Each structure stands twice: as structure tokens, then as C-alpha cells.
C-alpha positions, 0 to 999 in steps of 0.5 A: 368497568370489570372488562376494562380492568381485565383489559388493563391487567392483560395489557400491563402483563404484556408490557412487563419485561418479565413476560418476554422472558417466558417461553411460548409454553409459559406464556400460554400457561400464565394467560390461561390462569390469568383469565381464570382469576379475572373471571372469578374476580368479576363473579359475585358468587366465588364458589359458583365461579370456581365450580364453573371453571372446573368445567373449562379447559385451561391451556389444554388442561382441566383443573380440579376445584382444589387446584383452582382455589390454590391458584386464585387464593394462594397465588393471585390474591396472596400476591396482591394480584401479581400475574407473575406468581401464576407462572409454572414455577416447575418449568421456570428457573428460580431467580436466586439472590446470589453473591453480594455485588460488593463481594463479586467486585472484591473478587475481580479486584483480587484477580487484577491484583494477581495479574489474572491468576485466578487460583492465587487470587482465591487463595488470598481471599481464603487466607483472609477468611481464616484470619477473620478478615471478612470480605465486602458483602459479608461484614455482618455474617457470622464467622465460621471456620469454613468459608460459605459454599457460595465462595468456593473456587468452583462457584467463583469460576462460573460464568456469572462471577468469573472475570471476563476476557477483557478484564483478564487481558487488561490484568495480564498485559495492560490496556493495549491488550484489552483493546483487541477484545473490544469493538472497533470502528468499522470502515469501508472503501466504498465511496472512497475517492481514488488517490485520496489515501496513500498508506506507507510503512516499513517491513522486514522480510523473513529471510536473509540474503548475500550482500556484497562487502558483508561477511555474513547473511543480511536481512532484506528490508523494505519501504512500501505503500498502497493506494487504499481504494485499489489496495494496489502496492503501487511503490516499493523499495528494498535494501539490506541491513548493513553491519557498520564495521566501525560502530559494530551496529546494524544500519537499517532503513532511514528517512532517505529511502522513505523520501525517495519513495514519497517523491516517486509516488507524488511526482511519478504516480500522483495524488487526488488534488481535492484531498489526499492523506499520506498515512504514516506512523510515528517511527521509521516510516515518517517524515519531518515537519519540513517535508510536511510543510513543503507538501502542504504548500505545494498542493495548496493544502491537499496533501496532509500527513496523517499519523495514527494515535500514539500512547504509552498504555497507561490506564489513566493520566498520571499512572505508569505506562509502557513504552509509547507505541503507535496504533497499528490499526491505523494502517491495517490494510497495509499490515494485512498485505505485509502478512500476505507478502511474508506467506508468499515469500516463505518458499525455501526453494527461492529464499532458503535462509528463512528467519521466521517472524522472530528469529529468536523463537521461530527461525528455521534450524539451518539458518545458523549453519547457513550464516556461518557457512556464508561467512566462511565462503566470503573469506575463502572467496577473497583468495580465489581467482575471479573466474573461480569465485563466480562459481561458488554457491552460497546458501542464500541468493545474492542481494539483487537476485533476492530483490528481483524475486521479491519484486516479482512476487509482490507484483504478482500479488497486485495481479491476483483476482481471487481475493476477498478485499472488503467493499469490492463488489460495492465499488463495482470492481468487477469485470468479465473475461471472454474467449472465442471457444472453450479451448481458447485463452481468456481475454479481458473485456478491453480486448473485446471493445477494441474489435471491429463492430461486426466481429464484436456483435457476433461474439456477443451473440455467441456469448449470450448463447454459450455461458462457457465463453464468459467468465465473470470475476473480480478485478485485480488491484493492479487493474483497478489502479491502472484504470483510475490512474489518469485521474491523479495529479502529479507534483512537478519534477523540481519538487524532488530535491526540495522534498528529498533534501540537498543533504541526500544529494550525491555530487557526480560529474558529466563525462567527456562523452556527454554521459554520467557514469558511476557505481552506486549500490543504492541504485543497483549493481554494476556501473550506471549510465545516464544521458547528458540531455537534460529535461527541465520542468519547462522548455526544450531539452538541453545538452549539459556541458561535459565536465560539469559537476551536479548534485544528483538524486536517484534511487533504486525505486525509480532508476529510470531518471536522475534529477540534477541541481547545480552548486547553488541548489537550483533545479536543473532538470532530469536525465534519462538512464542510458539503455544498455541492451542485450545484443540479441534484443533488436528492439532495445538495440534500436532504442539504444542506437536512437539515443546514441544518434541523438546525443551525437547530433547535439554534441557535434552541433557546435563544431558543425556550426563553426566549420560551415564555411569549409563545409559550404566550399566542399559542398559547392565543389561536390555539386560542380563535380556532379554537374560535370559528370551528368553533362558527360553522361548526357553526351554534351561534354565539350573538350576544353582547349589545349593549354596555350604557350607563353608566346600565344598568351602574350599575343592574346593579351596584345590583341585584347589590349588593342581591341579594348583601345579601339572600343574606347575610341569608338565610345568617345566618338559616339558621345561627342556626336550625341552632344553636338546633336543635342546643342 
């Protein structure tokens, strides 16, 4: 029975949370003294048991009779057999009572009242004390002139009593600032279906450019989107901010540009037909309910517009809040890509007019001077001849140069293989490059698969024996996107005007030569040319009638096609951009001539059909002449008779007449003879 009680006591000690707070040395110390006390408890003669314990070692130490008596009587029995009193108090921190919780809560409230200014909050408590206003937790204390030592500023700023970072952030800026310090929802791209998440956003580039028709430098703006699984920025469109001379206000990104980006993604690239979220915001990068309904209906419910949560920063309903804002974490993948874009385009050799992320605080010093110089040069350029004007050097690239540079840099980012994109290894987005020898350039794995089997097997044997011929690496976002792109489903082309809206169409007339010719800065510089051969959603392509007017849809995001509607808004089809090649580009020249020949054949077809009678006569004459030439060359040609005179002609005609009469008389006699023989 005594052994059972001892076992229960040891088990209770082991299950006590206080036991877990002890160090390994402290646990051994307590266990040794607990065993000592339990053995004395079980002995009938306590004095003999104590003397016996002096001859034992306790956790490596030999204890005197007096020490053992103090442990047993003054700690064990006095504490009603609480094992925790047997610990080595010299090496165990003493648990102090500390400040009352009510006062600590009062102190935190004062810090919140003073927006996280701790010193000012403490001085307010000090002023109350001097006025004999005792804080919570000290109501029953005896007031004295000096505050208790435990209420000093140094004590209250210790980790035990100081407000934490979340409390300070919320006190200084509001609940939205505190959200950054609390755990968020962790997500991964592993297991995500390709094409099921498209993330859209707008971005202001951190540099300015020269814009035709504007007096100064203007900031470059952009709509873009990524496919979330591949992290590929698959579509982008750029335009500058423009100063409206009439209103004096800047015109920036509008819904029209986002709609053209959206139809390019859905009609040219595609989406996941099972389910696809188009992740947008509540501000600039968003679409109307009309577009949202059309997308839902067109995809049988697969396409859905998803927007991040929006709030005003109020701590609780009914309290004052700030300006309503969306949650940027909803499109965190695209936000982080935007930061990479800013970093890569901070090269002042390419983009010298750097604005910084906030031009009021971190703009480069020379931006002001560049802007003024550009405005002055624009005025001077208006007075110069065109040949001289083209040689002026401005302090920033032109609009189309900047767009070309920005597009190239962002596409290079899609090609990056040295990255740490989340979930890449789990998704299996890995590949191995190869080469034939150490000095040869690296080749992708797809090139190895395309080789002849014998050569491929020989190269694989060489790679197995020489590791320097292979290079395992991560795939680039563009490689992943292009690999999975065939899985996507595209909306038909006739959805382009439906989604963009007829209010964003531009009326254009087909020229007499069967092509569209127009200038539009939203499409690109110089004059634009498009073919008159129209491709409808179904059926064969048809040639449009010259001089006809159409409602057209085209943008710089996809200038290769222009979509057409008639005056009633019915979709007609799309036309290709006319190739305008450089003289030295043989391939492009061949394609351009092909376009020209096809257009010529189709435009001339009606005229050819109308003149087929004349053409048949001319063809027969040509064939007759060819036969004569072949006969003469073969030596079989018979010279025709000399032309007959008028007398010879009359004599030939009289002879023919007599012969005809004789033939007629002979035929009559034969009929009469047959008739007689019949009867």
C-alpha cells in the first residue's frame, strides 16, 4: 500500500506542468529528495530512517542529518507533501506576484489613448497619481507622494508589461496596420489547375517618357495579368498618362484598356473550362456587372470575377473608419512581380527620368530639370524644320521606345530560371539542359527528344558518364505556360465586341484598294494597315466591299487583328494586319507579296467573271495561232491558195449551182425508183 502511494505521488509529480518547467538538473534534484521523503514516510522509526539517509547519496550529494530533517519536516510535511517545495530554490527563479492585471490593462489603454506614445501615456498616469487619482488595481493602497517602484517607466517598458507590436501598430495607424503583424492564410500553387486563376492589376512605372502632343514628360502606365500556376505575365498593355488641355487634369488608365486586355486573354490565350477565377480589385482594375454576366453566360458558369475583401479600417461596426480600400494580399503574386518590374526597370541608362515609387519623396534629383528641359525643347521643336527636329535629343526615351524596352524587360523576366517561386519543386517544374561537350551551348530537353534514336541513345550514355554534360534547373514561367497552354479553352472571336462594348468601337472605312488605312496612337505609331479579307467565326473568309464603313475594335495589346461589326452591331469577323516588311527581310517580303497576290486575286475575281466571253475568244485565237506555229515547225504546213478574182469567184459559184442542181435531180430520180419498186 505504501509502495502504491509512492508510485501515485511520483506519477502526479510527472503529470504536473510545474515539473516540465524545471531543468534537467532541477528534475534530478527534486526526484532525489522526493524519494528521500517517501522512504522516511514509509518507515515506522523516523529517526532511524533519517540516519539511514545520511549514508546514501542524493543526486550525487551526501546530506547531513540536519539537512535531511529540514527537507522532511520544514518543506515536505510543512507544505502538506507538495513535491514542488522540494526544488532547489536557489537555482529556480522565484515567481513574483507582479503588478495587478487591472493596472496593466489600464496602462495599455493609456498607451492606445496616446497613439502608442509610451512616455506620454506614463506621464498621464503620473499626473493622476499626484492628484490622488489611484489607478485600477491600487484603489485600496495607501497613497504617498511618490509612486510605487513597480509603476516606474522603466518597469512598465519591460517585456512583461510593455504593449506588444500589434497593440502599438493598431494604436498608431489602425487595424489595417496591425493585420501585417498577425498570421495570415498560407497558400501554395501545388495542386492548382492550370488556367484556373488569372490575376489582373494596374501598375505605374517609376519613370517618365516623351509623349507626342504633350508639353512635358509623362509617366508610363500599364495593365497586366499573370497565370497564377506558371507565374507567367502572359499579357500586358501600356499607355502614358495624358494631360487634358481643356480640363487641366491627367487622364490615366480606363476600363477600355482593361477590357481589351481581358478579351486578349480569354479569346487569344484561353482559360480553364472547368472553373476559372478572374481575380481583380475594386478600383481601376475591375469590370462592370454587364461584362461579368456576359463572361458567366459565355462560359457556362466557368468564368467568375473574384474581388478581394474591402474595408474602411473600422475596429468594430459603428465606429469611425478610414477610406475604403481593398486587400492587396488578394493579388500578392502579381504585387510581388510588380516590385521585380520596378527593380529591373530602374536602369537610368535606359530610363533616365526616374520618378521613384513616390515622386514627392524619393524621385531622382534631376527629374525636375529633365521635365523642364523637355517642355522647352518641345516648344523649340515646333519652330524647326522636320529634318532638324528629328535630331533633337530629349532627356527621356520616346513613348514607343519606352514601351518596347519595357516589353522586352518584362518578357526577359518571364524567361528567368534563377528564381524561388513557391511550390515549384512540388509542381515538378524542373528540367535538365544538355550539351555535346563542355564548350558547346546548353540545349533544352525537347531538342534531345527530337534527335534520331541512335544519336539520342549515344548522347544519353555520354551524359551518364560525364555529369558536366547535363544541367538540372528550374523551368522558367514562360516554359511552364507554353507547355500547358494547349489545355486552355478560348472564347469565340465574336465575344470581343460583346465584352469590350460598342461604346469603345471606332468607325473606320475600307479603302478603294481593299485595305484599311488609319492613324491611331492607341494602337501604335505611324499609319496602320489592315487587309480587307475578313475571317468570320465560321465559314470561309470573304472579301469586304470597298468603301464600306465598320465599327472596329483593335488595341496595342493585340495589334495583329482588328475585329469588325456592322452598323447594327452584328459581328462581321476579324481582319489581319498588313505586313509592312523591311526591304532586306526576305522572309517578311515573301509573306507580304503573298498577302498582296491573294488580295489581288479576290478583288479581280468579279471582273474576270464578267469578261469571260472575251477571254474565251482571245484564248481560242491564241490556241489557233499556236497550232499553226507547231505545224509550220514540223514541216507539214500547206501554203494557202492565192486569193481568187471576181470573175473566178462568179464562175466558181455558177459551177457550184449547176452541180447542186444535178445532185438534186439525181436524188429525185432515186426516190421515184425506190417508190416504184416498193409497190
